[in-house]
Every structure is written in C-alpha cells, then in structure tokens.
C-alpha positions in Angstrom: -16.3 106.9 -56.3 -17.9 110.3 -55.4 -15.2 111.7 -53.7 -12.6 111.2 -56.9 -16.0 112.9 -58.6 -15.0 115.6 -56.0 -11.8 115.4 -55.3 -10.4 118.1 -59.0 -12.5 120.7 -57.7 -11.9 120.3 -53.9 -7.6 120.3 -55.0 -8.3 123.6 -57.0 -9.6 124.9 -53.3 -7.0 126.3 -50.6 -6.3 123.2 -48.6 -7.6 124.8 -45.5 -10.6 125.7 -47.1 -11.2 122.8 -48.7 -10.9 121.0 -45.1 -13.8 123.3 -44.1 -15.9 122.4 -46.9 -15.6 118.2 -45.8 -16.1 119.3 -42.1 -19.7 121.0 -43.2 -20.2 118.0 -45.2 -19.6 115.3 -43.1 -22.1 117.5 -40.0 -24.9 116.5 -42.5 -24.3 112.8 -42.1 -25.6 109.9 -39.6 -23.0 108.7 -36.1 -23.3 105.1 -37.0 -20.2 103.6 -34.5 -19.4 99.7 -35.7 -21.1 97.5 -33.1 -18.4 95.8 -31.1 -18.4 91.2 -31.0 -16.8 91.7 -34.9 -13.4 89.8 -35.8 -11.1 92.5 -35.7 -12.8 94.4 -31.9 -9.9 94.1 -29.5 -9.2 95.4 -26.3 -6.3 98.6 -25.5 -6.5 100.1 -22.0 -9.8 98.8 -20.6 -11.2 100.2 -23.6 -13.0 97.7 -26.2 -12.7 98.7 -29.8 -14.5 97.4 -32.6 -12.2 97.3 -35.1 -8.2 99.5 -34.5 -8.3 102.0 -36.8 -8.8 105.3 -35.7 -9.2 108.6 -36.9 -6.4 110.8 -36.2 -6.3 113.7 -34.5 -5.9 117.5 -36.3 -8.6 116.5 -38.1 -11.5 117.5 -36.3 -10.1 120.0 -34.0 -13.4 121.2 -32.4 -14.8 118.2 -32.0 -17.5 118.7 -34.5 -18.0 115.8 -36.3 -16.8 112.8 -34.1 -19.6 110.5 -35.0 -20.0 111.4 -38.4 -16.3 109.7 -39.0 -17.2 106.6 -36.9 -20.2 106.5 -39.4 -17.9 106.1 -41.9 -16.1 102.6 -40.4 -13.4 104.2 -37.8 -13.6 102.3 -35.0 -13.1 105.0 -32.5 -12.0 109.2 -33.8 -9.4 111.0 -31.5 -10.5 115.3 -31.9 -8.0 118.3 -31.0 -5.4 118.9 -30.3 -7.3 121.4 -27.7 -6.3 124.5 -25.3 -7.8 126.0 -22.4 -8.7 129.0 -25.0 -9.7 129.6 -28.0 -6.2 130.0 -30.5 -6.5 131.5 -33.6 -3.5 129.3 -34.8 -0.2 130.8 -37.2 -0.5 133.3 -39.9 -2.1 131.7 -43.3 -1.0 130.0 -45.6 -0.5 127.0 -43.0 -1.6 123.7 -44.7 0.0 122.6 -48.2 -0.6 119.9 -50.2 2.1 117.7 -51.5 0.4 116.2 -54.3 3.3 114.5 -56.1 4.4 113.2 -52.8 1.3 112.0 -51.2 1.9 113.9 -48.3 1.1 117.4 -46.4 2.9 119.9 -44.5 1.1 121.6 -42.0 2.0 124.9 -39.7 -1.6 125.3 -38.1 -0.2 126.1 -34.9 -3.3 124.8 -32.2 -5.9 126.6 -34.1 -9.3 125.5 -32.4 -12.3 127.3 -30.7 -11.4 126.4 -26.8 -12.0 124.5 -23.9 -15.4 125.8 -23.3 -16.7 125.5 -26.7 -15.4 122.0 -27.2 -16.4 120.7 -24.4 -19.9 121.7 -24.5 -20.4 120.4 -28.0 -19.4 116.9 -26.9 -20.6 117.3 -24.0 -24.3 117.1 -26.1 -23.3 113.8 -27.8 -24.0 111.8 -24.9 -22.5 108.3 -24.1 -19.2 110.0 -23.0 -17.1 108.7 -20.1 -13.9 106.2 -20.0 -16.6 103.1 -20.6 -18.7 104.2 -23.5 -21.5 101.9 -23.6 -22.2 99.7 -27.4 -23.5 102.3 -29.8 -21.8 105.5 -28.6 -18.2 105.0 -30.0 -14.9 105.9 -28.6 -13.9 109.5 -29.0 -10.1 110.5 -27.1 -10.1 113.8 -26.7 -6.1 115.4 -27.6 -5.3 118.3 -25.5 -2.9 120.8 -25.5 -1.2 124.2 -24.2 -1.9 127.8 -25.5 1.1 129.3 -27.6 1.3 132.5 -25.1 0.6 130.1 -21.7 3.2 131.3 -19.0 3.0 128.2 -17.7 2.0 125.3 -19.8 1.8 122.2 -17.4 -0.9 124.6 -15.8 -2.9 124.4 -19.5 -2.9 120.4 -19.4 -3.6 120.5 -16.3 -7.1 122.4 -16.8 -7.4 120.6 -20.0 -7.3 117.8 -17.8 -10.2 119.0 -15.0 -12.4 119.9 -18.0 -12.4 117.1 -20.6 -11.7 114.0 -18.3 -15.6 113.2 -17.6 -16.1 113.6 -21.7 -13.4 111.5 -23.0 -13.2 108.0 -23.7 -9.3 108.5 -23.4 -7.0 111.4 -22.8 -4.2 112.4 -25.5 -1.4 114.5 -24.4 0.2 116.4 -27.1 3.8 117.3 -26.5 5.3 116.8 -29.8 3.6 119.4 -32.2 6.4 120.7 -33.9 4.1 124.4 -34.6 3.9 125.6 -31.1 7.7 126.9 -29.9 8.9 125.1 -27.8 6.1 122.3 -27.2 8.6 119.6 -27.9 10.5 120.5 -25.2 8.2 119.0 -22.8 9.9 115.1 -23.9 12.3 116.0 -21.9 12.8 113.8 -19.1 12.3 116.2 -16.7 9.6 118.1 -18.4 7.8 115.2 -19.1 8.2 113.1 -15.8 6.6 116.3 -14.4 3.6 117.3 -16.8 2.5 113.9 -16.2 2.5 114.0 -12.4 0.5 117.0 -13.4 -1.8 115.5 -15.8 -2.6 112.4 -13.7 -2.7 113.7 -10.4 -5.7 116.3 -12.3 -7.2 112.7 -14.1 -8.2 111.0 -11.1 -8.0 107.3 -9.9 -11.1 107.2 -12.1 -10.4 108.9 -15.0 -10.0 107.6 -18.7 -7.5 106.3 -19.7 -3.8 108.5 -20.6 -2.7 108.7 -24.0 0.9 110.4 -24.8 1.5 111.7 -28.1 5.4 111.5 -29.5 7.5 112.8 -31.8 9.4 110.7 -34.7 12.0 112.7 -34.4 13.4 111.5 -31.3 17.5 109.9 -30.2 17.8 106.7 -28.8 18.3 107.7 -25.2 14.5 110.0 -25.3 13.0 107.0 -26.8 14.5 105.0 -23.7 13.7 107.8 -21.1 10.0 108.4 -22.8 9.1 104.4 -22.5 10.9 105.0 -19.0 8.5 107.1 -17.9 5.3 105.6 -19.9 6.0 102.6 -18.2 6.4 103.9 -14.2 3.5 105.9 -14.7 1.2 103.4 -16.4 0.2 105.4 -19.2 -3.0 103.5 -21.5 -0.7 103.9 -24.7 2.0 105.9 -26.8 0.8 107.9 -29.9 3.5 107.4 -32.1 4.3 109.3 -34.2 3.3 113.5 -34.8 4.5 114.7 -37.8 8.2 115.4 -38.8 10.5 117.9 -39.0 13.0 116.1 -40.8 12.7 116.7 -44.8 13.6 113.4 -46.8 13.6 114.3 -50.7 10.7 115.0 -51.6 8.9 116.3 -55.7 6.5 119.1 -54.5 7.0 122.6 -55.0 6.1 122.9 -51.7 9.0 120.9 -49.9 10.5 124.0 -47.9 7.7 124.6 -46.3 7.7 125.3 -42.8 6.1 122.9 -40.3 5.3 119.4 -39.7 5.4 116.8 -42.9 3.1 113.8 -42.8 1.8 111.2 -45.5 3.7 108.9 -47.5 6.9 110.0 -47.1 6.6 109.6 -42.8 5.9 105.9 -43.4 9.5 104.3 -42.8 10.5 106.7 -40.4 6.9 106.1 -38.3 7.5 102.8 -38.4 11.3 102.6 -37.0 10.4 105.0 -34.6 7.6 102.4 -33.4 9.7 99.6 -33.4 11.7 101.2 -31.4 9.3 101.7 -28.8 8.1 98.5 -29.2 11.8 97.4 -28.4 12.1 100.3 -25.1 9.2 99.3 -23.6 9.4 95.1 -24.0 5.9 95.0 -25.8 5.0 95.8 -22.2 3.0 98.8 -23.2 0.6 99.1 -25.9 1.3 101.3 -28.7 -0.4 102.9 -31.1 0.6 103.4 -35.0 0.1 106.7 -37.0 2.1 108.4 -40.0 1.8 107.0 -43.6 -0.5 104.8 -43.2 -2.5 104.9 -46.8 -4.1 101.0 -46.8 -4.5 98.1 -45.1 -1.4 97.0 -45.7 -0.2 100.0 -44.0 -1.7 99.3 -40.9 -1.4 95.5 -41.1 2.8 95.8 -41.2 2.2 98.7 -38.3 0.1 96.5 -36.2 2.4 93.3 -37.0 5.3 95.6 -35.6 3.8 96.3 -32.8 1.0 98.4 -32.7 -2.4 97.3 -30.8 -3.8 100.6 -32.7 -3.9 102.1 -35.7 -4.4 105.9 -37.0 -4.6 107.9 -40.4 -5.5 111.1 -41.3 -3.8 112.5 -44.4 -4.3 109.6 -46.8 -8.1 111.0 -46.8 -7.5 113.7 -48.1 -6.5 112.3 -51.3 -8.9 108.6 -50.9 -11.7 110.1 -49.4 -13.7 108.8 -46.4 -14.3 105.6 -48.1 -10.5 104.4 -47.1 -11.6 104.0 -43.3 -14.0 101.0 -44.5 -11.7 99.7 -47.5 -8.7 99.3 -45.0 -10.7 97.9 -42.2 -12.2 95.4 -44.7 -8.8 94.0 -45.7 -7.4 94.2 -42.1 -9.9 90.9 -41.8 -8.6 89.5 -45.0 -4.7 90.3 -43.5 -5.9 88.8 -40.6 -7.1 85.5 -41.5 -4.5 85.1 -44.5 -1.4 84.9 -42.1 -3.9 82.8 -39.9 -4.4 84.3 -36.8 -7.7 84.9 -34.8 -7.7 88.5 -33.3 -5.8 91.5 -33.7 -4.0 91.7 -30.4 -2.9 88.0 -30.8 -1.2 89.4 -34.2 0.6 92.4 -32.3 4.2 92.7 -32.3 4.1 89.0 -34.6 7.0 90.1 -36.8 
C-alpha cells in the first residue's frame, strides 16, 4: 500500500535517482532474515536457503542493504557486481523504465565503489563465510572486472581472493552486455581459463562458485558452458542475465542501448533455463532469473528446473512487499501440486 502511494512520485524522478532514494530508505530498515525450518527451505551447493527466492545482483551494487532485503522476505540476496577498483560506469542517462512493457533497459557499466570499500562494509555485517549461521542470512557476492583492465582474468582472481571470505557464494559475472568484450569470456577457451583461475584462487575451503550466463547464447555455447561447469563442479549456473535482443516493445525507450530485463525477457529466460536443464541433465543446480514477477512465474521456473529463483525488475513496479507475496504464493502452489519440498518440484514439468 505504501509503495503504491509512493510510486507516482518515484516514477516522476529519474530512474537512477529513484533507485538511490530506495537504497537510502532501506538503510533505515532492520534486517530480519527468514528462519530455517520452514516449508520452503531448500539446500543448494551445500547452503541451506530458508526459501528459494533471491534478490538478483544489480539492485544493491555496493552491498549497502543486504540485511534489509533479507528482512523483506528474500531467502537470499546477491550484491554487486563489484570490481577491483571503483568504477563510475557509463555516462548518464543509463537506466530507463519501460513502464508500458513492465521492463527496464540498463547500460550501467558495473558502476560500484570498488572492492576495498564494499569488502569493508560486508565485513561489518558479521556471520560471513560459506556456511553462515542461522539468522545471518545468505549473501552472495557477484564479481566482475574493470572496464579498462589489461587482464580481466587477473581481476576476477583478485576479486575472488578479497570476497571469498565474506561470501556465502561467489557469482562470476561474464554476461553483462554493458562492459565491452566481457561476454567473450563465455567462449569455451576463455571460460575454462577464467574458471580454473577463480577456483584456484578460492581454494578448497572457499564458498561455492556460481556462474552467471547470458540468455543470448547459441546451442553450441550452451553445451560448452554446461560441460565446463560440470567438469569444474560449480555450485550453480545463474540463467540468465539481461538480453541485448529486442522483442516487440511499446515504450518510447525501446531503442535505447543496453540490457533488457523484466516481462519481455521472461520467455527467453525460461527457454534458456530449459536448455541448460537439458544440457546438464539435471546434474547441476540452476538459478532461474529474468521476468519473474509473481509466485506463478517463480513456480514455473522451479518446475522447469530451477533450484532457486531471483528477481529485480518486478520490484521496480511492485515494491519490496513483492518478496513476501511470492513466498506465500509458492507455499500455496507447492501444496496445490502435491509436493512436500521445493527440491521435489525442481524439473518436474
């Protein structure tokens, strides 16, 4: 109700300014992570999630409000993307609401305060590490490379060394369309070298490593990524990032450059999840993201093969209360379809 009253005023502002205000407001809220032991509790990559709904990377780029977001009902939060050095990102304007399409286009360009500042902030939370204790909540850290880096693999190695002690899991982001050349790291040879370097830097006792992939992939790319991920025993694949494709859109911002998210991404992201489910044979956990805006969407993604789901754009339009509504709805849908756990429903379509 409060968000519906505030939304016209927020939508009158530049989208990035409105986002900054939302982060500032969330800083005032307490963190109350969901307790384990509920009906939606599920285990992925050795981590116990109180529910399968997560806040996707991109919302809390600097790790300012992970606990406040956990307090909104999310089962986990992913902060970032974070780079070794502070980065201003691309010139403004770089964030566009496509209200008619319930979508967003962004070309932010990994804007963030840099690893030292974010690491200090996350270290002050307490309860970090690959096996957080009850009540601290699961916080993943999404890592990237600086735009002007001469050695991007070295950037990911540095980020792994800095962030691994603070992360429930590390998400290696090689799929943002807004850093030139970054998606080339999804090519088989480059991805193999990158993941080998990251896993070596993490060490045997570090947190699980997730890989975030693009939706704009060819079948051969999907097969190669799946094979590499299985060979390296990654914790999960996050499917998928924003798309550079442009389905029919109604908004005046439809032709803006950048990654498209929200409702128009839903079917592409769902199909890509199914493709990776097939390519991995169900042997690797998948995180479904892209266009999820209600419990039915989240449940469909779980039935299609996602062990966890994430959202971001839908919250722009629905407000932070969306997380609790989806979690409640997932409980109802799970009972309706005769499942006793989320894990039992994964891939059941």
